[in-house]
C-alpha positions as CSV (number, residue, x, y, z in Angstrom):
1,M,-17.9,61.5,-73.5
2,T,-17.3,62.7,-69.7
3,N,-16.7,59.8,-68.4
4,Q,-13.6,59.4,-70.3
5,L,-12.0,61.9,-68.5
6,R,-9.9,61.5,-65.5
7,P,-9.3,64.5,-62.8
8,V,-5.6,65.1,-62.1
9,R,-5.4,65.9,-58.7
10,R,-1.8,64.2,-57.7
11,A,1.4,64.4,-59.5
12,L,4.3,62.6,-59.2
13,L,7.5,64.1,-61.1
14,S,11.0,62.4,-61.3
15,V,13.0,63.3,-64.0
16,S,16.8,63.6,-65.1
17,D,15.9,66.1,-67.9
18,K,14.7,69.5,-66.1
19,T,14.1,71.5,-69.0
20,R,11.3,73.4,-68.5
21,L,9.8,71.5,-65.5
22,T,9.7,74.7,-63.1
23,D,7.3,76.0,-65.8
24,F,5.3,72.7,-66.1
25,A,5.4,72.2,-62.4
26,R,4.2,75.9,-61.5
27,A,0.9,75.3,-64.0
28,L,0.2,72.1,-62.0
29,A,0.1,73.8,-58.8
30,A,-1.7,76.9,-60.1
31,R,-4.6,74.2,-60.8
32,G,-4.1,72.5,-57.2
33,V,-2.3,69.8,-57.7
34,E,-0.4,68.1,-55.2
35,L,3.4,67.7,-56.6
36,I,5.4,64.7,-55.3
37,S,8.8,64.6,-56.2
38,T,12.3,62.9,-55.9
39,G,15.7,64.1,-55.2
40,G,17.1,66.6,-57.5
41,T,13.7,66.8,-58.8
42,A,11.8,67.6,-55.6
43,K,15.0,70.5,-55.1
44,A,14.4,71.9,-58.4
45,I,10.3,72.2,-57.6
46,A,11.3,73.7,-53.9
47,E,13.8,76.1,-55.3
48,A,11.1,77.6,-57.6
49,G,9.1,78.6,-54.2
50,L,6.3,75.6,-54.7
51,K,5.0,73.3,-52.4
52,V,6.5,69.9,-52.9
53,K,6.2,66.6,-51.1
54,D,9.6,64.4,-51.2
55,V,8.5,60.9,-52.1
56,S,9.8,59.3,-49.1
57,D,7.4,61.4,-47.0
58,L,4.6,59.4,-48.8
59,T,6.0,56.1,-48.3
60,G,7.8,56.0,-45.1
61,F,11.1,55.3,-46.1
62,P,14.4,57.0,-47.0
63,E,16.0,57.0,-50.5
64,M,18.9,54.7,-49.9
65,M,21.6,52.9,-51.9
66,D,22.7,55.8,-53.4
67,G,19.0,56.5,-54.8
68,R,18.7,53.2,-56.3
69,V,15.9,52.3,-54.2
70,K,13.1,55.2,-53.4
71,T,10.0,54.7,-55.6
72,L,9.7,50.9,-55.7
73,H,7.1,50.9,-53.0
74,P,3.4,50.1,-52.7
75,K,2.6,53.6,-52.2
76,V,3.5,54.8,-55.0
77,H,2.9,51.6,-57.1
78,G,-0.5,51.1,-55.7
79,G,-1.1,55.0,-56.3
80,L,-0.5,54.1,-60.1
81,L,-1.8,51.0,-60.5
82,A,-5.2,51.4,-58.9
83,I,-8.2,51.2,-61.1
84,R,-10.5,53.9,-60.2
85,G,-14.0,52.5,-59.4
86,N,-13.0,49.0,-58.7
87,D,-14.6,48.3,-54.6
88,E,-11.6,45.8,-54.2
89,H,-8.9,48.4,-55.2
90,T,-10.5,51.1,-53.5
91,E,-10.4,48.9,-50.3
92,A,-6.8,48.2,-50.5
93,M,-6.0,51.6,-50.7
94,K,-7.9,52.7,-47.8
95,T,-6.5,50.1,-45.4
96,H,-2.5,50.8,-46.8
97,G,-3.7,54.2,-46.9
98,I,-2.4,54.6,-50.6
99,A,-3.6,57.9,-52.2
100,P,-4.3,57.6,-56.1
101,I,-1.5,59.1,-58.5
102,D,-3.3,60.7,-61.4
103,L,-0.4,61.8,-63.6
104,L,3.3,60.9,-63.6
105,V,5.9,62.6,-65.2
106,V,9.2,60.6,-65.9
107,N,12.4,60.8,-68.1
108,L,15.0,58.5,-67.6
109,Y,18.7,58.8,-66.3
110,P,20.9,59.3,-69.7
111,F,22.1,55.8,-70.3
112,E,22.3,56.4,-73.7
113,A,24.2,59.5,-73.6
114,T,26.7,58.1,-70.9
115,V,27.6,55.7,-73.4
116,E,28.0,58.4,-76.2
117,R,30.3,60.2,-74.1
118,G,32.7,56.8,-73.4
119,A,32.1,56.5,-70.0
120,S,33.2,54.1,-67.9
121,F,31.5,50.6,-67.7
122,S,30.6,51.2,-63.9
123,D,29.0,54.7,-65.0
124,C,27.1,53.3,-67.5
125,I,25.9,50.8,-65.2
126,E,25.0,53.3,-62.5
127,N,22.8,55.1,-65.5
128,I,20.6,52.3,-65.9
129,D,17.0,53.7,-64.5
130,I,15.0,50.9,-62.6
131,G,12.6,53.0,-60.8
132,G,11.7,55.1,-63.9
133,P,10.6,52.1,-66.2
134,A,8.8,50.3,-63.7
135,M,7.0,53.3,-62.5
136,I,6.1,54.1,-66.7
137,R,4.6,50.7,-67.4
138,A,2.6,50.9,-64.4
139,A,0.5,54.3,-65.0
140,S,1.0,53.2,-69.0
141,K,-1.1,49.9,-68.0
142,N,-3.2,51.9,-66.1
143,H,-4.1,54.8,-68.5
144,E,-7.3,54.4,-68.3
145,D,-6.8,56.4,-65.2
146,V,-3.5,57.7,-65.1
147,A,-1.9,60.1,-67.6
148,V,1.8,59.4,-68.1
149,V,4.7,61.9,-69.4
150,V,8.3,60.7,-70.9
151,D,8.7,63.6,-73.0
152,V,9.2,67.1,-72.4
153,N,7.7,68.0,-75.4
154,D,4.5,66.7,-74.2
155,Y,4.0,69.2,-71.4
156,E,2.2,71.3,-73.4
157,A,-0.5,68.9,-74.8
158,V,-1.3,67.9,-71.2
159,L,-1.8,71.5,-70.0
160,E,-4.1,72.2,-72.9
161,D,-6.0,69.0,-72.0
162,L,-6.0,69.9,-68.5
163,A,-7.2,73.8,-69.4
164,R,-10.0,72.5,-72.2
165,H,-11.5,70.1,-69.7
166,D,-11.8,71.5,-66.4
167,G,-8.3,70.0,-64.6
168,S,-8.9,66.3,-66.4
169,T,-7.2,64.2,-69.0
170,T,-9.0,62.8,-72.1
171,L,-8.9,59.0,-72.5
172,L,-7.1,59.6,-76.0
173,L,-4.5,61.9,-74.6
174,R,-3.8,59.3,-72.0
175,R,-3.5,56.4,-74.8
176,R,-0.9,58.5,-77.1
177,L,0.9,59.0,-73.8
178,A,0.4,55.6,-72.9
179,A,2.0,54.4,-76.3
180,K,4.7,56.9,-76.4
181,A,5.6,55.7,-72.9
182,Y,6.2,51.8,-73.5
183,A,7.8,53.2,-76.9
184,R,10.3,54.8,-74.7
185,T,10.8,52.2,-72.3
186,A,11.2,49.9,-75.2
187,A,14.1,52.1,-76.9
188,Y,15.8,52.5,-73.1
189,D,15.8,48.9,-73.2
190,A,17.0,48.3,-76.4
191,A,20.0,50.5,-76.2
192,I,20.7,48.7,-72.8
193,S,21.1,45.4,-74.3
194,N,22.7,46.2,-77.2
195,W,25.1,47.9,-75.1
196,F,25.9,44.9,-73.0
197,A,26.0,42.7,-76.2
198,A,28.9,44.7,-77.4
199,T,30.9,44.8,-73.7
200,I,30.9,40.9,-73.7
201,Q,31.4,40.6,-77.6
202,N,27.7,38.7,-78.0
203,D,27.4,38.9,-81.7
204,A,24.1,37.0,-81.9
205,P,22.1,37.6,-78.7
206,D,19.2,35.6,-78.1
207,Y,16.9,38.6,-78.2
208,R,17.5,41.5,-80.6
209,A,15.9,44.8,-80.3
210,F,16.2,48.1,-81.9
211,G,14.7,51.4,-80.6
212,G,14.7,55.2,-82.0
213,K,13.3,59.0,-81.7
214,L,11.5,60.3,-84.1
215,I,13.4,62.9,-86.1
216,Q,10.5,64.0,-88.5
217,S,7.5,62.2,-90.1
218,L,7.8,61.6,-93.8
219,R,5.5,63.0,-96.7
220,Y,5.9,59.2,-97.8
221,G,8.2,56.2,-98.3
222,E,9.9,55.0,-101.4
223,N,6.5,55.5,-103.6
224,P,3.7,57.9,-102.4
225,H,1.5,54.8,-101.3
226,Q,3.7,54.3,-98.5
227,H,3.8,55.4,-94.9
228,A,7.4,56.5,-93.8
229,A,9.2,58.3,-90.7
230,F,12.6,58.7,-89.8
231,Y,14.2,57.8,-86.2
232,A,17.3,58.4,-84.5
233,L,19.3,55.4,-83.1
234,P,21.8,55.5,-80.1
235,G,25.5,56.3,-81.1
236,R,25.3,59.7,-82.9
237,R,27.4,58.5,-86.0
238,P,27.7,61.7,-88.1
239,G,25.7,61.7,-90.8
240,V,22.1,62.8,-92.0
241,A,20.5,62.2,-89.1
242,T,22.8,64.4,-87.0
243,A,23.5,66.9,-89.9
244,R,21.6,70.5,-89.9
245,Q,19.9,71.4,-92.6
246,L,20.4,75.0,-93.3
247,Q,17.9,75.7,-96.4
248,G,15.5,73.5,-98.8
249,K,12.8,71.5,-98.9
250,E,11.8,68.9,-96.4
251,L,13.8,66.0,-97.1
252,S,12.2,62.5,-98.5
253,Y,12.4,58.9,-97.6
254,N,14.8,58.8,-100.6
255,N,16.9,62.1,-100.2
256,I,17.8,60.7,-97.0
257,N,18.8,57.2,-98.2
258,D,21.0,58.5,-100.8
259,T,22.4,61.2,-98.9
260,D,23.7,58.4,-96.0
261,A,24.9,56.5,-99.2
262,A,26.6,59.5,-100.3
263,Y,28.2,60.3,-96.8
264,E,29.4,57.0,-95.9
265,C,31.0,56.9,-99.2
266,I,33.2,60.0,-98.7
267,A,34.1,59.0,-95.3
268,E,36.5,56.5,-97.2
269,F,38.2,59.8,-98.1
270,D,40.7,61.2,-95.7
271,P,40.4,64.8,-95.8
272,A,43.9,65.3,-94.2
273,R,45.3,63.4,-97.1
274,T,42.6,64.8,-99.9
275,A,39.9,66.7,-101.3
276,A,37.1,64.1,-102.7
277,C,33.7,64.4,-103.9
278,V,30.9,61.7,-104.7
279,I,27.9,62.1,-106.3
280,V,25.0,59.3,-105.3
281,K,22.0,58.7,-107.9
282,H,19.7,55.8,-106.3
283,A,22.1,54.9,-103.4
284,N,24.9,54.5,-106.0
285,P,27.8,56.4,-106.7
286,C,27.8,57.9,-110.2
287,G,30.5,59.6,-109.8
288,V,34.0,59.8,-107.6
289,A,36.9,61.8,-107.4
290,E,39.8,62.9,-105.7
291,G,41.5,66.4,-106.1
292,P,43.6,69.2,-104.8
293,D,40.6,71.3,-104.0
294,L,37.1,70.1,-103.5
295,V,36.0,72.4,-107.2
296,T,38.3,70.1,-109.1
297,A,37.1,66.5,-107.3
298,Y,33.6,67.6,-107.8
299,Q,34.3,68.2,-111.7
300,K,36.0,65.2,-111.9
301,A,33.6,63.2,-110.2
302,L,30.8,65.0,-112.6
303,A,32.6,63.9,-115.5
304,C,32.4,60.4,-114.7
305,D,28.2,60.1,-115.7
306,S,27.1,63.7,-115.8
307,T,23.7,62.5,-117.2
308,S,23.0,60.5,-114.4
309,A,24.0,63.4,-111.7
310,F,21.0,65.3,-112.4
311,G,19.1,65.5,-109.7
312,G,21.7,63.6,-107.2
313,I,23.1,63.8,-103.9
314,I,26.6,65.2,-103.5
315,A,28.8,64.9,-100.8
316,M,32.0,66.5,-99.4
317,N,34.7,65.4,-97.1
318,R,35.8,69.3,-96.4
319,K,33.9,72.5,-95.8
320,L,32.4,73.8,-98.8
321,D,33.9,76.6,-100.5
322,A,32.5,79.6,-102.7
323,A,34.0,77.9,-106.0
324,T,33.3,74.8,-105.3
325,A,29.3,76.0,-104.1
326,R,28.9,78.0,-107.6
327,A,29.9,74.8,-109.6
328,I,27.3,73.0,-108.0
329,T,24.5,75.0,-108.7
330,G,25.1,74.8,-112.4
331,I,23.0,71.7,-112.2
332,F,20.1,70.4,-110.8
333,T,21.1,69.2,-107.4
334,E,18.7,67.9,-104.9
335,V,20.9,67.6,-101.5
336,I,24.3,68.7,-100.5
337,I,26.2,67.4,-97.7
338,A,29.5,68.3,-96.3
339,P,31.3,68.7,-92.6
340,D,31.1,72.2,-93.0
341,A,30.8,75.7,-95.2
342,T,32.0,78.7,-95.7
343,E,29.5,81.5,-95.0
344,E,30.1,82.8,-99.1
345,A,29.2,79.2,-100.2
346,I,26.1,79.4,-97.6
347,A,25.5,82.3,-99.2
348,I,25.4,80.8,-102.9
349,I,23.8,77.9,-102.1
350,A,20.8,80.0,-100.8
351,G,20.3,80.9,-104.7
352,R,18.3,77.7,-104.9
353,K,16.1,77.7,-102.9
354,N,15.0,74.0,-103.0
355,L,18.3,72.9,-103.2
356,R,18.9,71.0,-99.3
357,L,22.0,72.0,-97.4
358,L,23.0,69.8,-94.6
359,L,26.0,70.0,-92.5
360,A,27.0,67.2,-90.7
361,G,30.0,68.6,-88.3
362,A,31.8,65.5,-89.1
363,L,32.9,62.6,-91.0
364,P,31.9,59.2,-89.8
365,D,34.4,56.8,-89.5
366,P,34.6,53.8,-91.8
367,R,36.4,51.7,-89.5
368,E,33.8,52.2,-86.7
369,A,32.2,49.1,-85.5
370,G,28.2,49.1,-85.4
371,L,25.1,47.1,-86.5
372,T,22.8,47.5,-89.5
373,A,19.7,45.6,-89.8
374,K,17.2,45.0,-92.4
375,T,13.9,43.3,-92.0
376,V,12.8,40.3,-94.0
377,A,9.2,38.5,-94.0
378,G,8.8,37.4,-90.3
379,G,12.5,38.6,-89.8
380,M,15.3,40.7,-89.5
381,L,18.8,40.5,-90.9
382,V,21.5,42.2,-88.5
383,Q,25.0,42.2,-88.9
384,S,28.2,44.2,-88.4
385,R,28.9,47.3,-90.4
386,D,31.4,46.9,-93.3
387,N,33.9,48.9,-91.7
388,A,37.2,46.9,-93.5
389,V,38.8,49.5,-95.1
390,V,41.4,49.0,-98.3
391,D,44.5,50.9,-96.9
392,D,44.5,48.2,-94.0
393,M,44.2,44.9,-96.5
394,T,47.4,43.4,-97.6
395,L,47.2,43.3,-101.3
396,K,48.5,40.4,-103.1
397,V,50.3,40.3,-106.6
398,V,49.0,37.1,-108.3
399,T,50.1,38.0,-112.0
400,R,53.7,38.1,-113.4
401,R,53.4,41.9,-113.5
402,A,53.1,43.7,-110.5
403,P,50.7,46.9,-110.7
404,T,53.0,50.4,-111.5
405,D,52.7,53.0,-108.3
406,A,50.0,54.8,-110.4
407,E,48.2,52.0,-111.4
408,L,48.2,51.1,-107.2
409,R,47.0,54.2,-106.1
410,D,44.1,53.7,-108.6
411,L,43.2,50.6,-107.6
412,R,43.2,51.3,-103.9
413,F,40.9,54.0,-105.1
414,A,38.2,52.4,-107.3
415,F,38.3,49.1,-104.6
416,R,37.3,51.8,-101.9
417,V,34.8,53.1,-104.1
418,A,33.4,49.6,-104.9
419,K,32.6,49.2,-101.2
420,H,29.6,51.6,-101.6
421,V,28.4,50.5,-105.0
422,K,25.5,47.7,-105.2
423,S,26.7,44.2,-106.1
424,N,27.3,43.1,-108.6
425,T,29.9,46.0,-109.1
426,I,32.5,47.2,-111.4
427,V,34.4,50.4,-110.8
428,Y,36.9,51.8,-113.5
429,A,39.2,54.2,-112.2
430,K,41.7,56.5,-113.7
431,D,44.0,59.5,-112.0
432,S,42.1,59.3,-108.7
433,A,38.3,59.5,-110.5
434,T,36.0,57.3,-111.4
435,V,35.7,56.7,-115.4
436,G,33.4,54.0,-115.3
437,I,30.6,52.2,-112.9
438,G,28.3,49.1,-113.4
439,A,26.4,48.6,-110.4
440,G,23.7,46.0,-109.2
441,Q,23.6,43.4,-112.0
442,M,23.2,40.1,-111.8
443,S,26.2,38.6,-113.7
444,R,29.4,40.5,-113.4
445,V,30.0,40.5,-117.2
446,D,26.8,42.9,-117.4
447,S,28.3,45.2,-114.9
448,A,31.6,45.8,-116.6
449,R,30.2,46.1,-120.0
450,I,27.6,48.7,-118.5
451,A,30.6,50.8,-116.7
452,A,32.3,50.6,-120.2
453,R,29.2,51.6,-121.8
454,K,28.7,54.8,-119.7
455,A,32.3,55.8,-120.4
456,L,31.8,55.5,-123.8
457,D,28.9,57.7,-123.5
458,A,30.7,60.6,-121.4
459,A,33.6,60.2,-123.6
460,T,31.0,61.3,-126.4
461,E,29.8,64.5,-124.0
462,L,33.3,65.5,-123.5
463,K,34.1,65.4,-127.1
464,L,37.1,62.9,-126.0
465,A,39.1,60.7,-128.9
466,E,38.4,57.1,-126.5
467,P,36.7,56.7,-123.3
468,L,38.6,57.3,-120.3
469,T,38.4,53.4,-119.6
470,K,41.4,53.1,-121.9
471,G,44.3,52.7,-119.5
472,S,42.6,52.7,-116.8
473,V,42.1,50.2,-113.5
474,V,39.5,48.2,-112.7
475,A,37.9,46.9,-109.5
476,S,35.0,43.9,-108.8
477,D,33.3,44.0,-105.4
478,A,33.5,40.2,-105.2
479,F,35.9,37.4,-106.9
480,F,35.4,36.9,-110.8
481,P,33.7,33.7,-110.9
482,F,35.1,33.1,-114.3
483,A,37.3,35.0,-116.8
484,D,34.9,36.6,-119.1
485,G,33.8,39.3,-116.4
486,M,37.7,40.1,-116.3
487,L,38.4,39.9,-120.1
488,A,35.4,42.5,-120.7
489,C,37.6,45.1,-118.5
490,I,40.3,44.2,-120.3
491,E,38.3,45.0,-123.7
492,A,37.7,48.6,-122.0
493,G,41.1,49.0,-121.4
494,A,41.8,48.2,-118.0
495,T,45.1,47.4,-117.5
496,A,45.4,46.6,-113.7
497,V,42.8,44.7,-111.5
498,I,41.8,44.6,-107.7
499,Q,39.2,42.1,-106.4
500,P,39.0,39.6,-103.7
501,G,39.6,36.6,-104.7
502,G,38.9,33.3,-103.7
503,S,37.1,31.5,-106.6
504,V,37.3,28.1,-107.4
505,R,39.1,29.3,-111.0
506,D,41.3,31.6,-109.6
507,D,44.0,30.2,-111.5
508,E,41.8,30.6,-114.6
509,V,41.4,34.3,-114.1
510,I,44.9,35.3,-113.1
511,K,46.2,33.3,-116.3
512,A,44.0,35.5,-118.5
513,A,45.3,38.1,-117.0
514,D,49.1,37.2,-117.5
515,E,47.7,36.2,-120.8
516,H,46.7,40.1,-121.5
517,G,50.1,41.4,-119.6
518,I,47.9,42.9,-116.6
519,A,48.4,43.3,-113.6
520,M,46.0,42.0,-111.0
521,V,46.1,42.4,-106.9
522,L,43.7,40.3,-104.6
523,T,42.6,41.8,-101.5
524,G,41.1,38.9,-99.5
525,V,38.0,40.8,-98.4
526,R,34.9,41.1,-100.1
527,H,32.5,43.9,-100.3
528,F,28.9,42.7,-101.2
529,R,26.0,45.5,-100.8
530,H,23.0,44.8,-101.5
């Protein structure tokens, strides 16, 4: 295996993130490694009292054009790409005075962070790294001889390899580093290309790529026989990917998926207007409610379907307080996510050591533009995020009876929830709380009946004389293709309906609504969710 070892005698370091740079450079220098560097990196190394050669001294050319041209030179790329032991390459190096570079340390200009902070177009352009990716790809291609580091978290692995092998790196480490390096440049280019597409309003570019950074490896995926990992994408949309986990077991694949569904749904409820709670099970809301405070909202949401809420995910739109924390710990819950929490609430949750508590710092903006992607066999579906909000829609009353103010409030509430329930969707709501949810059925009639059946079960559990669907309103995520689905809702006790409209049988559905004296409004916007 010794023929796979490659001694590190010369290293080129050029980094924008200077975390632990001087410690790493000092450890290399202590091993007699010659240090070559650029600009601010060279300055930082020199200020640490270490000997460093500026890349301009290596190439014989100064940095120019505002630093755009500094490493694009044969003495850099030849040193990275030359195959050791190849006579032709060795002769070319000798002829042109090119010295081998055995270790490349580069992390790229912070393009993603520049976009994230809302910088100008020109600033974003200037933070597109050219020399860095070129060097990374060169070193990675020649990983048989060169080690490439693009992540400060790999400094220690390199130093351990050098210590274990008398100043040399192993092929195993070099291959692992090269694989990460190519993934990093791919993610970097994906961020740039998607940003460019957005700036020129190209919704369907000829090539589309997504890249992310590992947040955590997961024990398994949706099922134990599936492998899974969780990655962060550029953009930092508040949610499970950005949240701080205060306690509890490691999140699973299903926990993450369900928590995202819950937090995206709760974001529909402006905390300045009302407190709200969403309870999710298997990516579907099983209870949603508004209230004067969080504990009231939670109790109303739980009443919708307390059976499904067992082992669910709970999302809050305001800072979690002690009273709500006590109420939540009354049943088994997998995850709580909120923008923040009081110290007292945190202490109460701490009494349930397996309960995960996530603090996201903020709510995502339901109106924010963005992309969602889903893989299919041999391809990928990409679409803009469903950022339509019912408060922005013009509701058209199409029945003889218009909804009352109370009905209209609940209709908006119900349609807000329906956006986040798997299609086909029927949501019954009353007094700003869901009272029956039917999700993911092949028939809209079945969704209506399932939701009504759940309301009957809830009434039995709560010892109510009749289900809360009596006198409720109902939302459908898409149009009623026939009147039968709506009639099932009326049979359950709904007095008003909100739906997109657009069916060839809209007139038939509206006529049936008028015959039963109920109010109906159309949104003109569909909320399919698959």
